[in-house]
C-alpha positions in Angstrom: 74.6 153.3 -137.9 73.2 152.2 -134.5 71.9 148.7 -134.4 68.4 150.1 -134.5 66.4 153.4 -134.7 62.9 154.0 -133.7 60.8 156.9 -135.0 57.1 157.7 -134.6 54.5 159.5 -136.7 50.9 160.2 -135.8 49.9 156.7 -137.1 53.0 154.6 -137.1 56.0 153.5 -135.2 58.9 152.9 -137.6 61.8 150.6 -136.6 64.9 150.6 -138.7 67.5 147.8 -138.2 71.1 147.6 -139.2 71.4 144.4 -141.4 74.8 143.6 -139.9 73.5 143.6 -136.4 70.7 141.0 -136.6 70.1 137.7 -138.2 67.0 137.5 -140.4 65.6 134.5 -138.4 65.8 136.5 -135.2 63.9 139.5 -136.8 61.3 137.1 -138.2 60.8 135.6 -134.7 60.3 139.0 -133.2 57.8 140.0 -135.9 55.8 136.8 -135.1 55.7 137.8 -131.5 54.5 141.3 -132.4 51.7 139.7 -134.5 50.6 137.7 -131.5 50.7 140.8 -129.2 48.6 142.7 -131.8 46.1 139.9 -132.0 45.9 139.6 -128.2 45.2 143.3 -127.9 42.6 143.2 -130.6 40.9 140.3 -128.8 40.6 142.4 -125.7 41.4 139.6 -123.2 40.7 140.1 -119.5 43.4 141.4 -117.1 44.0 137.9 -115.7 44.7 136.4 -119.1 47.1 139.3 -119.9 48.9 138.8 -116.5 49.3 135.1 -117.3 50.7 136.0 -120.7 53.3 138.3 -119.2 54.3 135.7 -116.7 54.7 133.1 -119.5 56.7 135.6 -121.6 59.0 136.4 -118.7 59.7 132.7 -118.0 60.3 132.0 -121.7 62.8 134.8 -122.0 64.6 133.6 -118.8 65.0 130.2 -120.5 65.8 131.3 -124.0 67.5 134.7 -123.8 71.0 133.4 -124.4 69.7 131.5 -127.5 68.4 134.7 -129.2 70.5 137.5 -127.8 74.2 137.2 -128.0 76.9 139.8 -127.7 78.3 140.8 -131.1 82.1 141.0 -131.3 83.5 144.4 -132.3 84.6 144.6 -135.9 88.2 145.4 -136.4 88.9 148.3 -138.8 
């Protein structure tokens, strides 16, 4: 199985993740970020606020990417 699979229906985006490819804590952190994005979209913030949000996210990922995304070593058969 690939690390992830994304499918779409008329009303949903379905993401399937391989359990061996991701730590539960990492997935939880991503889901929390998705929740924040959904709330921000629902709040209908102005363009300036959304641009600032994107800048903050970019800076955060620059500083924290290595902490959350690591290369997984190949499994030996």
